[in-house]
Structures are given as structure tokens and as C-alpha cells.
ROTIDREN-440418 format. One record per atom (N, C-alpha, C, O, CB): residue in one letter; x, y, z. Coordinates in steps of 0.2 Angstrom, whole numbers, plus 5000, padded with zeros to 4 digits. Glycine has a CB too. Layout:
aXYZ ...
This chain:
x500649965001 x499850015002 x500650074999 x501250075001 x499250025013 x500250114996 x500550184998 x500150244998 x499650224999 x501050214994 x500250294997 x500250374998 x499950364987 x499450344984 x501650445002 x500550374986 x500650384977 x501050304974 x501550284978 x501350454976 x501050274970 x501750214969 x502350284966 x502250324961 x501450124959 x502950294971 x503450314973 x503550274967 x503150234964 x503650304979 x504450294966 x504950264964 x505250204967 x505550164963 x505350304965 x505150184975 x505250104978 x504750064974 x504950014971 x505050094987 x504150084975 x503650054971 x503650044962 x503449994960 x503150084973 x503850094959 x503550074949 x504450024949 x504649984944 x503550194941 x504750034954 x505249994950 x505249924954 x505649884954 x505950024951 x504749924958 x504349844959 x504249824953 x504549794949 x503649844964 x503549844953 x503249824947 x503449804939 x503249764934 x502749864947 x504149864938 x504749844932 x504949784934 x505049724930 x505549884931 x505149794942 x505449704940 x505049644941 x505349594941 x506049684944 x504349644943 x503749604943 x503749594936 x504049544935 x502949644946 x503449634930 x503449604925 x503949574920 x503849544915 x503149634923 x504749594923 x505049574920 x505449504919 x505749464915 x505349614920 x504949494928 x505149424927 x504649394928 x504649344931 x505649384930 x503949424925 x503249374925 x502849364932 x502349334931 x503449294922 x502949374937 x502849394941 x502249424942 x502149484941 x503149424941 x501649394944 x500749414942 x500849474947 x501149464952 x500049354944 x500549524946 x500449554953 x499949604951 x500149624945 x501149584957 x499249644953 x498549674953 x498749734955 x499049744961 x498049634958 x498649774951 x498549864955 x497749874958 x497349854954 x498649944948 x497649894962 x497049924963 x496850004968 x497349994972 x496849874965 x496650044969 x496350084969 x495950084976 x495850024978 x495950074963 x495950124981 x495550134986 x494750084987 x494650034991 x495350204985 x494650094984 x494050054979 x494049994980 x493549984983 x494050044972 x494349954979 x494449884974 x494549874983 x494149834986 x495249874966 x495249904985 x495449884993 x494949864997 x494849805000 x495749944998 x494449914996 x494049925003 x493549845001 x493349805006 x493450025002 x493449844996 x492849774995 x493149714996 x492849674999 x492549774986 x493749714994 x494549634997 x494449635004 x494149595007 x495649654995 x494749685008 x494849705013 x494549745019 x494749805020 x495249725012 x494149725021 x493449775023 x493649805030 x493349855033 x492649735022 x493949775032 x494649745041 x494949845041 x494749885045 x495849645038 x495149855037 x495549905037 x495249955034 x494649935032 x496249895035 x495550025033 x495550125033 x495950095029 x496350055030 x495750195038 x495750125023 x495850145016 x495850205015 x495750205008 x495550105013 x495750275018 x495350315018 x495850395017 x495550455017 x495050285025 x496550375016 x497250375017 x497650345010 x498150375009 x497550345023 x497450285006 x497950245001 x497550264996 x496950264998 x498250155001 x497750274992 x497250284984 x497450214980 x497150184976 x497550364978 x498050204982 x498350134977 x498550084979 x498250084984 x498850144973 x498950044980 x499049954981 x499449904976 x499249894971 x498349904981 x499949894978 x500149824973 x499549774977 x499249804981 x501249794974 x499449704976 x499249634974 x499849574974 x499649544968 x499049634968 x500349534975 x500349494973 x500149414975 x500649394978 x500849504971 x499849394974 x499249354973 x499949294976 x499949264981 x498749364964 x500349284972 x500749224978 x501449234982 x501949204983 x501049154973 x501149324985 x501649314992 x501549264998 x501049224997 x501649394996 x502049265003 x501949265008 x502349275014 x502449335015 x501749225008 x502649235019 x502749255025 x503349185025 x503149135024 x502049255031 x504049205027 x504249145027 x504549165035 x504649225037 x504749125021 x504749105040 x504849095049 x505449075049 x505649025046 x504349025054 x505849125051 x506649115052 x506649065052 x506649025048 x507049135056 x506549065058 x506849025063 x506448955063 x506748925068 x506849055069 x506248935061 x505648855059 x506448855054 x507048825055 x504448865055 x506148905048 x506748895043 x507648875045 x508048835043 x506648965039 x507648925050 x508448885053 x508548835054 x508948795051 x508748895058 x507848815060 x507948735060 x507948695054 x508448655055 x507348695063 x507648695050 x507748635042 x508348645042 x508648625047 x507348655034 x508748685038 x509348685038 x509848665043 x510248625041 x509448725036 x509848695050 x510348625055 x510248555054 x510748515053 x510148615064 x509348545053 x509448475054 x509548425045 x509848375046 x508748445058 x509348445040 x509848435035 x510448445036 x510648395036 x509748465031 x510848495037 x511548475036 x511848425039 x512448415038 x511948515037 x511448405044 x511448345052 x511748275043 x512148255039 x510148335059 x510948285044 x510648225039 x511648215031 x511848165028 x509348285032 x511748265030 x512048285025 x512648255027 x512948225022 x511948365025 x512848255035 x513448235035 x514048265039 x514648245041 x513548235029 x513648345039 x513948385043 x513948405050 x513548385054 x513848425041 x514248445050 x514148445058 x514148535062 x514448575060 x514848405061 x513748535069 x513248575071 x513248585079 x513048545083 x512548555069 x513548645080 x513548655087 x513448755088 x513348805085 x514348625090 x513448725095 x513148805096 x513848835101 x514048805106 x512348795101 x514248895100 x514548905103 x514948955100 x515048955094 x514848865104 x515249025106 x515549065101 x516149055100 x516349005103 x515649125102 x516449095095 x516849075092 x517249155086 x517049205083 x516349005087 x517949145088 x518349195086 x519149185081 x519549145083 x518549215094 x519149205076 x519449175073 x520149155077 x520249205081 x519349205066 x520649105076 x521549105078 x521749125069 x521449125064 x522048995081 x522449155070 x522849195067 x523649145067 x523749135073 x522749265070 x524049125063 x524849135063 x525049185064 x524749235064 x525249125059 x525749155065 x526249245065 x525949275057 x525749335057 x527649225065 x525849245052 x525949285047 x525049305046 x524949325040 x526349255042 x524849305048 x524049345048 x523549285045 x523049305045 x523949425043 x523549235043 x523149175039 x522549175045 x522649165050 x523649105039 x522149185042 x521549125049 x521749035048 x521449005044 x520349125046 x522249025052 x522048935054 x521048925056 x520748925051 x522748905063 x520948925058 x520048935059 x519848955064 x520249005066 x519748875060 x519348955070 x519048975074 x519248945080 x519448895081 x518548965073 x519249005088 x519248945095 x518648955095 x518348975090 x519648965104 x518448945101 x517948925102 x517948925112 x518448925115 x517948855098 x517348935115 x517448955121 x517648925124 x518048965126 x517148965124 x517648855127 x517948805131 x518448785127 x518448725127 x517548755133 x519048815123 x519648845121 x519748795116 x520248795113 x520248855128 x519448745115 x519848725112 x519648735103 x519048755102 x519848645116 x520148715096 x519848755090 x519748725082 x520248695079 x520248835089 x519448735081 x519348705075 x519848745066 x519748795063 x518548715075 x520148705065 x520448705062 x520048695051 x519648655049 x520948655067 x520348735048 x519948755042 x520448795036 x520848835039 x519248795044 x520348795030 x520648785026 x520348875025 x520748915024 x520648725022 x519748875025 x519248915026 x518848955029 x518348935027 x518948905026 x518849015034 x518749005038 x518149075037 x518349125038 x519348995043 x517249055035 x516849105034 x516549125041 x516749095046 x516249085030 x516249175041 x516149245046 x515549255045 x515549295041 x516449315044 x515149245045 x514249265045 x513949295049 x513349305047 x513749225045 x514049315056 x513849325062 x513449405063 x513649445067 x514549325067 x512949395058 x512449445059 x512549525061 x512849565058 x511949425064 x512249545067 x512349605070 x513349615076 x513649655079 x511549605074 x513349565074 x514049535080 x514449545074 x515049525075 x514049455084 x514249555068 x514949565063 x515549655066 x516149655067 x514549575051 x515149695066 x515549755068 x516049745075 x516549775077 x514949805069 x515649705079 x515949675085 x516649635082 x517249655081 x515249635090 x516449575081 x517149555079 x517749555077 x518249525080 x517149545076 x517749615069 x518149635066 x518049725064 x518049755058 x518049585061 x518149745069 x518149805071 x518449865065 x518149915061 x518449805077 x519049835065 x519549895061 x519449865053 x519549895048 x520549885063 x519249805053 x519149805044 x518449825043 x518249865038 x519249725040 x518049795047 x517249845047 x517349895048 x517549925043 x516649835051 x517249945055 x517349995055 x516650015055 x516149985057 x517850015051 x516550065053 x515650085053 x515450065045 x514950085042 x515550195054 x515750035043 x515550045037 x514649975035 x514349955030 x516350045033 x514649935044 x514349895046 x513449935052 x513249905057 x514949855051 x513249975050 x512749975057 x512249945061 x511749915058 x512449995057 x512349945065 x511749895067 x511349945074 x511449985079 x512149795072 x510749925070 x510049965071 x509449905074 x509449845074 x509850005064 x509149945077 x508649925083 x508049885080 x508049905074 x508450005088 x507449845080 x506849865078 x506349845080 x506249785078 x506849845073 x505849865085 x505349835089 x504849795085 x504449835083 x505049865093 x504649725084 x503949695082 x503549695086 x503849685091 x503849635080 x502849715087 x502649695092 x502149645090 x502049645084 x502449755097 x501549575094 x501149575093 x500549585097 x500549565103 x501349545090 x499949605096 x499349615098 x498749565098 x498649535093 x499149665095 x498449565105 x497949495106 x497249565103 x497149615104 x497749435117 x496949505096 x496549525094 x495849515099 x495749465102 x496549505087 x495449585099 x494749555103 x494249495101 x494049495095 x494349615104 x494149465105 x493649395102 x493149445099 x492949505100 x493249325108 x493049365094 x492549375089 x492849435083 x492449485081 x491749395094 x493449435081 x493849475080 x494049445075 x494549475072 x494149505084 x493949355072 x494249355067 x494349375061 x494849365058 x494249335067 x493949405059 x494249435050 x494849495049 x495149525045 x493449485044 x494949495056 x495849515053 x496149495053 x496649515051 x496249545054 x496149425054 x496749375054 x496349345045 x496649305042 x496949305062 x495949375043 x495849335035 x496149405033 x495749455033 x494849305030 x496849395032 x497149465026 x498049435026 x498349405029 x497049575032 x498049475021 x498549415017 x499149455021 x499049495025 x498649415004 x499949425019 x500249515023 x500449575019 x500549585014 x500849515026 x500349595025 x500549665019 x501049715024 x501249725030 x499649725016 x501249755017 x501649805018 x501449885016 x501149895010 x502349785015 x501449945019 x501450005018 x502050045019 x502450035023 x500950025022 x502250085014 x502350135011 x502050195013 x501850235008 x502250115006 x502150215021 x501850265021 x502250345022 x502750345026 x501350245025 x502050395019 x502250435018 x502150505021 x502650535021 x502050435013 x501650525024 x501550585028 x501250515034 x501550505040 x500950655024 x500850495033 x500350465039 x500750495046 x500350505051 x500350365040 x501750515048 x501750525057 x502350585052 x502950585053 x502150425065 x501850625047 x502650655045 x503150665043 x503450715043 x502850675047 x503250575041 x504050565039 x503850505034 x503350485032 x504550535045 x504550475032 x504350445028 x504450345032 x504850315036 x504650475020 x504050325030 x504250235036 x503550225033 x503050255031 x504450235048 x504050135034 x503950085031 x503450035035 x503850015040 x504550065029 x503050005036 x502749975041 x502549895036 x502449885030 x501950025044 x502549845042 x502149775038 x501749735045 x501649755050 x502849715034 x501649665043 x501449645047 x501249575043 x501349565037 x500949695050 x501049525050 x500849465046 x500049435052 x500149415057 x501649395045 x499449435049 x498849465053 x498949395061 x498949385067 x497849455046 x499049355056 x499049295066 x499949275062 x499949275056 x498149175069 x500449275065 x501249235063 x501149195071 x501149195077 x502249305060 x501149135064 x501349075068 x500849055077 x501049025081 x502349095069 x500349095076 x500049105080 x499749135089 x499449115094 x500049085079 x500449215086 x500749255092 x500349315092 x500449365094 x501549275092 x499549305088 x499149365088 x499549425080 x499749405075 x499449405099 x499449475081 x499249515076 x500049555076 x500049605080 x498349555078 x500649535072 x500949555072 x501149605067 x500949605061 x501149525073 x501749665072 x501649735069 x502349755070 x502749735075 x501149795072 x502649795063 x503349815063 x503349855060 x502849875056 x503949765060 x504049895061 x504149965056 x504749925053 x505049875056 x504350055060 x505049945047 x505649935044 x505849965043 x506449955042 x505749915040 x505450065043 x506150105047 x506650125050 x506650155056 x506150125049 x507150095047 x507850095051 x508150145060 x508450195062 x508250135044 x507950085062 x507950135072 x508750155074 x509250165070 x507650065082 x508550165079 x509250185081 x509750135081 x509650075080 x509250205085 x510550165083 x511050115086 x510850105090 x510650145094 x511550105087 x511149995090 x511049965094 x511649905096 x512049885092 x510449945093 x511649875102 x512149835104 x511749775106 x511249765110 x512649855108 x512049715101 x511749655101 x511949635107 x511449615111 x511949615096 x512649645108 x512849625116 x512449625122 x512149575123 x513149665118 x512449675125 x512349715130 x511649735130 x511449765135 x512749775131 x511049735124 x510749805124 x510149755129 x510249695131 x510549865115 x509649805129 x509049785135 x508549765129 x508549795124 x508649865141 x508349725131 x507849685125 x506949685128 x506549645129 x508249595124 x507049765129 x506249795130 x506149835127 x506349855122 x506049835136 x505349825132 x504949885125 x505249945125 x505349975130 x504149915127 x505449975118 x505650045117 x504850095120 x504450065116 x505950055106 x504450145124 x503850165124 x503850185119 x503350165116 x503750205128 x504250225116 x504050285111 x503850245104 x503350265101 x504850335109 x504050205101 x503750145098 x503450095097 x503350065092 x503750125096 x503050075103 x502650085108 x501950115103 x501650085099 x502950145114 x501950185107 x501450215105 x501350235097 x500850235093 x501350275109 x501950225096 x502050255087 x501550195083 x501350205078 x503050245084 x501450105087 x501450065085 x500750075084 x500450075078 x501850025089 x500450075092 x499850095096 x499450145089 x498850135087 x500250165105 x499950185086 x499250235083 x499350205075 x498850205072 x499450355083 x499950185073 x499550165067 x499150115068 x498650115063 x499950145063 x498950045073 x498749985072 x497750045071 x497250035068 x499049905081 x497850095075 x497250125077 x496850155071 x496250145070 x497350185082 x497350195068 x497250195059 x496950165057 x496350175055 x497650175055 x497550115056 x497450075048 x497050015053 x496949955050 x498450055042 x496950015057 x496549925061 x496149925066 x496049895071 x497049875065 x495649985062 x495250025068 x494849985076 x494750015081 x494750055064 x494649915073 x494549875077 x494849845084 x494549835089 x494749845074 x495449855081 x496049855084 x496449905091 x496849885096 x496549855079 x496249965090 x496450015093 x496350005102 x496450045106 x496150075090 x496049945103 x496349935111 x496649865113 x496949845118 x495749935117 x496649825106 x497049785106 x497649765112 x498249785112 x497349815102 x497549715116 x498349725120 x498849685119 x498849625118 x498349715128 x499449735118 x500049665117 x500549635120 x501049645124 x500449685113 x500249565116 x500449525122 x501349475121 x501549425122 x499649455122 x501549535118 x502249515115 x502549575111 x502249615107 x502049435110 x503249565111 x503449625107 x504449575106 x504449515109 x503349735114 x504949585104 x505249585102 x505649635098 x505449685095 x505049545100 x506549615098 x507049675095 x507149645089 x507149585089 x507749685099 x507249675083 x507749625080 x507849685075 x507649735073 x507349545076 x508449635074 x509149685074 x509449675067 x509649625065 x509749655080 x509549765063 x509549755059 x510349745055 x510649725060 x509149785058 x510749745051 x511349755051 x511349795046 x511249745042 x511749695051 x511449845042 x511249905037 x511949915035 x512449905039 x510849995040 x511949915028 x512649935025 x512350005019 x511750015016 x513249845021 x512750025018 x512650085014 x512150085007 x512450085002 x513350105011 x511750085006 x511350085002 x511050025001 x510750004996 x511550124998 x511149985006 x510849915008 x511249845004 x511049795002 x509849905006 x511749875004 x512249825000 x512549765003 x513049785006 x512749854997 x512549695003 x512749655006 x513649645004 x513949654999 x512349595005 x513649625013 x514349625011 x514549515008 x514249465009 x514749665020 x515049535003 x515049485001 x515849484999 x515949504993 x514549474997 x516549455003 x517349465002 x517649435009 x517349425014 x517649565000 x518449445007 x518949405010 x519149475012 x519149535010 x519549355005 x519349425021 x519849495023 x520049505021 x520449475017 x520349505026 x520149595020 x520449645019 x521349605019 x521649585014 x520249705025 x521449605027 x522349575031 x522349515033 x522849485035 x522649595037 x521549485032 x521749435034 x521649345030 x521249305032 x521349455040 x522149325025 x522249285023 x521849215023 x522149185028 x522649295024 x521349185019 x520749125022 x520449115026 x520449065029 x520949085022 x519949205028 x519749255029 x519049265027 x518949315024 x520249295028 x518549235026 x517949265021 x517349315027 x517349295033 x517349175017 x517049355025 x516449375030 x515949415027 x516049475024 x516749415035 x515249385027 x514649405025 x514249455029 x514049435034 x514449365024 x514149505026 x513449515032 x513049575026 x513049585020 x513849555043 x512849605030 x512449675029 x511649695026 x511249735023 x512849715022 x511549605029 x510549575027 x510249655025 x510149665019 x509849545038 x510149705032 x509949765031 x509049745031 x508549765028 x510349795022 x509149715035 x508349675036 x507949615031 x507349595031 x507849735036 x508549595027 x508349565022 x508949515021 x509249495015 x508049615017 x509149495026 x509749435025 x509449345025 x509549295021 x510349445032 x508849345031 x508749295029 x508449265021 x508749215019 x508549295034 x507749295018 x507549265012 x507849255008 x507749215003 x507249285010 x508549315008 x509149295000 x509649265006 x510049305008 x509649404993 x509749195009 x510249175011 x510149135004 x510449165000 x510149135019 x509949075002 x510149055000 x510549064994 x511149034994 x509849034999 x510349104990 x510549134986 x511249174986 x511749184982 x510049164984 x511149174994 x512049214995 x512449174994 x513049174992 x512349245001 x512049114998 x512549064999 x512849034995 x513449014997 x512349035001 x512549024989 x512648994982 x513249044980 x513749014976 x511848984977 x513149114981 x513849154976 x514249144979 x514649104978 x514049224973 x514149174989 x514649154991 x515449054991 x516049044991 x514249174997 x514849024991 x515148964992 x515648944985 x516048894985 x514648914994 x515548964980 x515648974969 x516449044971 x516949044969 x514249034962 x516149094974 x516649164977 x517449074979 x517849044977 x516149234989 x516949084984 x517649064991 x518248974986 x518848954985 x516949015002 x517448964984 x517848884981 x518248914973 x518548884970 x517148794979 x518148984973 x518749004964 x518548984958 x518848974952 x519748964964 x517748964959 x517348954953 x516948974948 x516748954943 x516948924954 x517049064951 x516649094946 x516749164953 x516749164959 x515749044943 x516849204948 x516949274950 x516349304955 x515949264958 x517049314942 x516249344955 x515449374961 x515149414953 x515349454948 x515749474970 x514549384955 x514149394947 x513849474947 x513549494952 x513249334945 x513949504944 x513749574941 x513449634946 x513649694947 x513149574936 x513049594949 x512349654951 x512949634961 x512649644966 x511049604949 x513349614961 x513649604969 x514549624967 x515049644970 x513449494971 x514449614963 x515249674960 x515349724964 x514849744966 x515249724952 x515949764967 x515849804971 x515349814977 x515049864979 x515849834968 x515449734978 x515249744987 x515549734993 x515349734999 x514949704988 x516149734988 x516749704996 x517149765001 x517249814998 x517549644993 x517349745006 x517449775010 x517849855009 x517749905013 x517649735014 x518349865004 x518549915004 x518149914994 x518549914990 x519449925008 x517649924994 x517249934989 x516950024992 x516550064989 x516549864989 
């Protein structure tokens, strides 16, 4: 949904047409007929993608974990830091218990902990931000509010700023999920308090009451901190460490890392094994680029 189809929406439609992805353009009246539980008084336009859906990251990671083991790989939960020899070559990783895993090539894809692990190399190239995600409990008899598609809104003037909202009507039976994709403030993933930000909650409640009037008084039943690892222009990081041989760094998902993971993993594996150069869309995404 958008107040008007701006550059982001126009580029999305062009990409859909180029790839043959089916979608519809809906005006306010078409939206109101299809989704009567929402308020579209200030939404003149939307794009509806019938084949879209939601990915549940935690479930997906558990599936991958099991698949690695079934394929003969090893998985473990532990903190890890690179082990360097006197020549500055990475020899593997050291775990919290003091043991060391040795490898010819080591890849760190540690999400928001990347700047903490490699401050000299990354500096300010990666910025970690905090995004608050809320789940509200629909009142009795409000089941219609859960019969909605996954939705997103590019709000250009709702709060006097440029914001981006999204939601999942019933995320794994945890209520009505609502989040703001607009980058939040700086965040320390190791020491930051993972409690509700009152200002963000108030902003979310105001949005909920405006767009879903029947949920204006819905109770908050869950709140979590979502960590974005931002890079300039939302670029991805796929590169060798500039000073440490045998070490590769992957990151900079900017809130989209999970859904891009399979493609980025394939690209990274080919580049690391020397089977292929980075494809054109990913060139220039290196540490020194």
C-alpha cells in the first residue's frame, strides 16, 4: 500500500513485469471491497501479489540445521573467534571452551555481531539498528482481522515522515504481528536491553488504531527486538577479509538477509571455491569497495 506509487513501487512493478510475477494494481475502492477490516481512507493505491507469503526464519533455520546433519555435516552452538598464525592467516576458529576448529577457509556470517568481531576491517561500514516488533491480541469475534494477506505499507505522511510498516495477521498463532521497517537507532546486540521501547510502542499503537480501527484497544501480547545489520544503500557484504588470508565475511542483510540467504550462500560458495567471480549485481560490494 502507498499514498502514491513512488520510485520504490514503480521499480517493484517493473521487476515483477520483467520476471513474469503476477500482480494486480488496486485502487481504494477495490481495496475496501476485498479487505473491509482495514481503513483505506488515505490509501489510493496498492499492489497485490497473489503468490506472496511469509517466511518463518526460526523454523527455516531449524530445517537447515537438521539437513546439514543428515548430509553428514556437524552443527554446534558456541561462541567463536578467528585463530590467526604469525603470518596473519586464519587457521580456523577458537570456541569458548578453548578448543579450536581448523579449516583451510573460514566464513563468518555473524549478523549483527560482525562489527564487534571485526572492528578494524568493518569500522562504520556496517551499522546495527534496533527494530521493535509487536504482536497484539485481537478481541473476541475479530477473526476477520486475521483473514488478510501479509501486507506492507509505504507511508509517506502518516506521521509526518517517510516510514514503512508491515504485518502478518496471525504469525504462528502469536497474534497480530506489526512491525516498522524504518531503520531504528543504533543497537548493541550483546549488551542491549531487549525490552519494549515505549515510544516505538506508542507509534505502533497509533498506526494500528488508524489502519485497523477494530484493533485500537487490542492488548500487547508479545514484543521482540529485531536486529538489522545495515550497509550503505542496503548493499550486501560478500568478501575476503582485507588483512587476514583464508577468512571470508558475509553480512549486511539490512533486514532482508534471511530471505536472500540461499542465493547469497550459493554465490559465496562459488566465489570462495574460486569456481566463479561474483555476479555483476554483487560486484563492488567488497570491504574496500
